[in-house]
TORPA-498278 format. One line per 8 residues: for each residue x, y, z of C-alpha. Coordinates in nm, 2 decimals. Layout:
<nodes>
X Y Z; ...
</nodes>
This chain:
<nodes>
-1.36 -3.39 -0.59; -1.33 -3.14 -0.88; -1.06 -3.31 -1.07; -0.76 -3.11 -1.20; -0.58 -2.86 -0.96; -0.76 -2.52 -1.00; -0.52 -2.30 -0.89; -0.23 -2.27 -1.21
-0.20 -1.89 -1.17; -0.05 -1.86 -0.85; 0.11 -2.18 -0.77; 0.34 -2.07 -0.53; 0.17 -1.77 -0.43; 0.07 -1.91 -0.06; -0.32 -1.84 -0.08; -0.52 -1.79 0.26
-0.83 -1.87 0.24; -0.98 -1.64 0.48; -1.36 -1.84 0.49; -1.39 -2.21 0.50; -1.65 -2.44 0.69; -1.64 -2.70 0.94; -1.98 -2.84 1.02; -2.06 -2.86 1.41
-1.99 -3.21 1.54; -2.22 -3.50 1.61; -2.32 -3.48 1.95; -2.15 -3.83 1.96; -1.82 -3.68 1.86; -1.88 -3.36 2.09; -1.93 -3.57 2.41; -1.56 -3.64 2.49
-1.52 -3.24 2.48; -1.84 -3.18 2.76; -1.81 -3.21 3.10; -1.96 -3.50 3.31; -2.25 -3.32 3.42; -2.35 -3.17 3.07; -2.29 -3.53 2.90; -2.55 -3.62 3.15
-2.81 -3.36 3.05; -2.76 -3.44 2.72; -2.81 -3.83 2.78; -3.10 -3.74 3.01; -3.31 -3.53 2.76; -3.19 -3.74 2.45; -3.09 -3.43 2.26; -3.03 -3.56 1.90
-2.78 -3.23 1.81; -2.75 -2.91 1.77; -2.81 -2.87 1.37; -2.86 -2.49 1.33; -3.15 -2.42 1.08; -2.98 -2.16 0.86; -3.06 -2.36 0.56; -3.35 -2.51 0.40
-3.35 -2.89 0.50; -3.33 -2.95 0.10; -3.05 -2.71 0.08; -2.80 -2.81 0.31; -2.51 -2.67 0.48; -2.31 -2.77 0.14; -2.48 -2.85 -0.20; -2.18 -2.79 -0.42
-2.11 -3.05 -0.66; -1.93 -3.35 -0.58; -1.92 -3.27 -0.19; -2.06 -3.49 0.04; -2.33 -3.27 0.29; -2.14 -3.14 0.62; -2.41 -3.14 0.79; -2.47 -3.48 1.01
-2.13 -3.58 0.85; -1.85 -3.73 1.08; -1.56 -3.50 1.14; -1.31 -3.71 0.96; -1.50 -3.70 0.65; -1.53 -3.33 0.66; -1.14 -3.27 0.73; -1.03 -3.51 0.42
-1.28 -3.32 0.20; -1.14 -2.98 0.32; -0.78 -3.12 0.29; -0.87 -3.20 -0.09; -1.02 -2.84 -0.11; -0.68 -2.69 -0.01; -0.48 -2.90 -0.23; -0.64 -2.78 -0.53
-0.61 -2.46 -0.45; -0.26 -2.44 -0.32; -0.40 -2.31 0.01; -0.14 -2.23 0.28; -0.33 -2.12 0.51; -0.70 -2.13 0.55; -0.96 -1.99 0.86; -1.21 -2.25 0.95
-1.57 -2.06 1.06; -1.75 -2.31 1.25; -2.13 -2.17 1.24; -2.33 -2.35 1.52; -2.65 -2.21 1.72; -2.46 -2.12 2.06; -2.52 -1.78 1.99; -2.88 -1.81 1.95
-2.94 -2.04 2.27; -3.13 -1.88 2.56; -2.99 -2.09 2.80; -2.65 -1.91 2.82; -2.48 -2.17 3.03; -2.55 -2.42 2.79; -2.40 -2.16 2.52; -2.08 -2.12 2.75
-2.04 -2.52 2.74; -2.09 -2.56 2.40; -1.84 -2.28 2.31; -1.57 -2.42 2.51; -1.67 -2.79 2.39; -1.66 -2.70 2.03; -1.31 -2.49 2.05; -1.17 -2.80 2.22
-1.32 -3.03 1.94; -1.20 -2.80 1.70; -0.80 -2.79 1.88; -0.77 -3.17 1.91; -0.97 -3.29 1.53; -0.86 -3.00 1.32; -0.58 -2.79 1.43; -0.39 -3.10 1.56
-0.45 -3.23 1.18; -0.33 -3.00 0.93; -0.10 -2.72 0.97; -0.26 -2.50 0.72; -0.60 -2.52 0.93; -0.66 -2.21 1.15; -0.98 -2.16 1.35; -1.20 -1.91 1.48
-1.29 -1.85 1.87; -1.61 -1.97 1.92; -1.82 -1.78 2.21; -2.12 -1.72 2.39; -2.19 -1.41 2.37; -2.51 -1.43 2.61; -2.22 -1.37 2.86; -1.93 -1.12 2.79
-1.79 -1.23 3.09; -1.75 -1.60 2.97; -1.66 -1.50 2.67; -1.36 -1.32 2.79; -1.26 -1.62 2.96; -1.29 -1.82 2.65; -1.09 -1.55 2.49; -0.82 -1.53 2.76
-0.82 -1.90 2.74; -0.74 -1.95 2.37; -0.62 -1.62 2.27; -0.25 -1.69 2.27; -0.32 -2.06 2.09; -0.15 -2.00 1.78; -0.40 -2.19 1.59; -0.68 -1.99 1.71
-0.67 -1.65 1.49; -1.03 -1.42 1.56; -1.30 -1.42 1.77; -1.61 -1.53 1.57; -1.96 -1.31 1.61; -2.29 -1.40 1.40; -2.43 -1.05 1.19; -2.80 -1.11 1.29
-2.75 -1.05 1.66; -2.96 -0.94 1.98; -2.82 -0.59 1.97; -2.62 -0.36 1.74; -2.22 -0.49 1.80; -2.12 -0.13 1.86; -2.34 -0.15 2.22; -2.11 -0.13 2.57
-2.19 -0.46 2.64; -2.00 -0.64 2.37; -1.69 -0.37 2.48; -1.55 -0.67 2.70; -1.53 -0.89 2.44; -1.35 -0.64 2.23; -1.09 -0.57 2.50; -0.97 -0.90 2.53
-0.97 -0.97 2.14; -0.72 -0.64 2.12; -0.57 -0.78 2.40; -0.47 -1.08 2.21; -0.42 -0.93 1.88; -0.71 -1.11 1.76; -0.96 -0.97 1.48; -1.33 -1.01 1.52
-1.49 -1.17 1.22; -1.84 -1.09 1.19; -2.01 -1.38 0.96; -2.33 -1.41 0.80; -2.57 -1.60 1.01; -2.74 -1.60 1.32; -3.09 -1.65 1.46; -3.11 -1.43 1.82
-3.51 -1.37 1.82; -3.48 -1.02 1.57; -3.65 -1.00 1.20; -3.41 -1.09 0.99; -3.52 -0.79 0.77; -3.52 -0.41 0.92; -3.90 -0.42 0.86; -4.01 -0.75 1.00
-4.00 -1.13 0.89; -4.00 -1.22 0.52; -4.20 -1.46 0.39; -3.92 -1.65 0.14; -3.55 -1.79 0.21; -3.49 -1.58 -0.10; -3.56 -1.25 0.04; -3.37 -1.31 0.34
-3.08 -1.42 0.15; -3.07 -1.09 -0.05; -3.12 -0.88 0.23; -2.79 -1.03 0.45; -2.56 -0.72 0.39; -2.84 -0.50 0.51; -2.77 -0.65 0.83; -2.36 -0.62 0.82
-2.41 -0.25 0.69; -2.59 -0.19 1.06; -2.30 -0.35 1.23; -2.08 -0.12 1.08; -2.27 0.18 1.13; -2.29 0.08 1.47; -1.91 -0.02 1.57; -1.80 0.33 1.45
-2.12 0.54 1.55; -2.09 0.38 1.93; -1.73 0.47 1.89; -1.58 0.11 1.93; -1.24 0.23 1.76; -1.21 0.55 1.97; -1.20 0.31 2.27; -1.00 0.03 2.09
-0.81 0.17 1.84; -0.62 -0.15 1.73; -0.86 -0.37 1.71; -0.95 -0.53 1.35; -1.28 -0.66 1.24; -1.33 -0.90 0.92; -1.69 -0.89 0.74; -1.74 -1.25 0.61
-1.97 -1.43 0.36; -2.18 -1.05 0.32; -2.02 -0.97 0.02; -1.85 -0.61 -0.03; -1.99 -0.45 -0.33; -2.23 -0.22 -0.10; -1.93 -0.08 0.12; -1.89 0.23 -0.13
-2.18 0.36 -0.15; -2.26 0.28 0.26; -1.92 0.51 0.32; -2.04 0.77 0.06; -2.38 0.80 0.26; -2.19 0.78 0.59; -1.94 1.05 0.52; -2.21 1.26 0.43
-2.46 1.23 0.66; -2.19 1.24 0.92; -2.10 1.60 0.81; -2.47 1.75 0.93; -2.50 1.52 1.24; -2.13 1.47 1.38; -2.23 1.67 1.71; -2.44 1.36 1.78
-2.16 1.16 1.81; -1.86 1.39 1.88; -1.62 1.09 1.93; -1.67 1.00 1.56; -1.38 1.27 1.49; -1.30 1.23 1.12; -1.45 1.06 0.84; -1.64 0.74 0.87
-1.50 0.61 0.57; -1.13 0.66 0.74; -1.25 0.47 1.04; -1.37 0.19 0.82; -1.09 0.18 0.61; -0.84 0.15 0.86; -1.04 -0.11 1.10; -1.27 -0.32 0.86
-1.18 -0.61 0.59; -1.46 -0.78 0.37; -1.41 -1.13 0.22; -1.48 -1.15 -0.14; -1.74 -1.41 -0.12; -2.03 -1.42 -0.23; -1.91 -1.22 -0.49; -2.19 -0.95 -0.67
-2.03 -0.97 -1.01; -2.17 -0.78 -1.30; -2.18 -0.92 -1.64; -1.91 -0.64 -1.73; -1.63 -0.70 -1.52; -1.51 -0.34 -1.57; -1.81 -0.24 -1.35; -1.67 -0.45 -1.04
-1.32 -0.27 -1.11; -1.47 0.03 -1.07; -1.66 -0.09 -0.73; -1.33 -0.17 -0.61; -1.17 0.12 -0.66; -1.41 0.30 -0.50; -1.34 0.16 -0.19; -1.06 0.33 -0.19
-0.78 0.11 -0.07; -0.62 -0.18 -0.14; -0.64 -0.35 0.18; -0.99 -0.41 0.22; -1.03 -0.72 0.06; -0.98 -1.09 0.18; -0.98 -1.39 -0.08; -1.21 -1.69 0.06
-1.39 -1.95 -0.11; -1.66 -2.00 0.15; -1.59 -2.38 0.11; -1.82 -2.63 0.10; -2.12 -2.39 0.00; -2.25 -2.36 -0.29; -2.20 -1.99 -0.40; -1.86 -2.01 -0.51
-1.76 -2.08 -0.88; -1.44 -2.34 -0.82; -1.21 -2.16 -1.04; -0.94 -1.90 -1.01; -1.09 -1.72 -1.30; -1.37 -1.63 -1.07; -1.14 -1.36 -0.91; -1.24 -1.01 -0.97
-1.15 -0.95 -1.32; -1.00 -0.63 -1.44; -0.75 -0.55 -1.13; -0.39 -0.54 -1.11; -0.17 -0.83 -1.06; -0.02 -0.63 -0.71; -0.40 -0.58 -0.63; -0.47 -1.01 -0.69
-0.17 -1.09 -0.49; -0.30 -0.87 -0.17; -0.65 -1.01 -0.21; -0.51 -1.37 -0.25; -0.28 -1.32 0.07; -0.12 -0.98 0.15; -0.40 -0.86 0.30; -0.49 -1.17 0.52
-0.11 -1.13 0.67; -0.17 -0.81 0.77; -0.44 -0.89 0.98; -0.43 -1.26 1.10; -0.03 -1.17 1.30; -0.05 -1.56 1.38; -0.03 -1.68 1.05; 0.32 -1.85 0.97
0.32 -1.98 1.37; 0.26 -2.35 1.36; 0.08 -2.58 1.61; 0.30 -2.90 1.69; 0.11 -3.16 1.76; 0.19 -3.28 2.14; 0.38 -3.60 2.19; 0.15 -3.87 2.36
</nodes>
């Protein structure tokens, strides 16, 4: 796929890739995991599939050179390409984020069924295939009650390490509507992963619908900022003090100025949110982690090192390649430059181990 091994700097470190992607399965592959009534539903209505329309048709889910597009690809083809990716990077563990249309569907019963079926597909076709692979629990947040049931069903499975939500949601994630999901996740020691994507009907920018994909893509970080502000301001972490959140595929260079402004304005507005009883930046540093891709790297690497210093914590960043998406530079040298080796090691694996407590627990395929 790429040629020679990419990771030569840390061959024995045990890198943890916190954001790679398996694509939603073909209908015929998902069919065995659907209940009989829903299989009939799909056949009678001749539903061809649920390919998420998050990318322009000529820019499919994977456009990285040397990678067969995952959109419409059979599971076996996806698995083999991801295995090769893990080998090239000497990855010890990787976290699969299957980006689906589940949380965008208006039929919540269909959403609940698809979430369950996709999770069973992940367990059978991915987790049993390679011990390096871990997965995110797909939930239908249209029905928090059913989402909780799915977390309870899979929460103790060693292969599922977090609960997946998409950043463009129907309402801010701090709302009490979502709190049962957080309660269940916290009870099982599972982080919430808020990942780029989603299409719940709201405009993709704070001021309305853009004309171009470029606008939507560049504006992605605004949605992440709103979710951070919402969860802190609504008191999520006062109610669930052990809950952790991973912000995936949203970058991180926007976080320091957000924390500065949040702290400044909180001083004057704190009576509006009395449960926020300390600086918001302290809450953010304790509860949030961010994957490093896509990396907004300036020409002068010292500026990026300064941004990382402005985070005020060495515990917030997680290594990710975003495979098979096109953003990553495919080289270990694309790690942030100008940082210490100890911080580099934390980014590559240490910080992930602190939040994904199931890593190291292997899933043994049941004997037939």
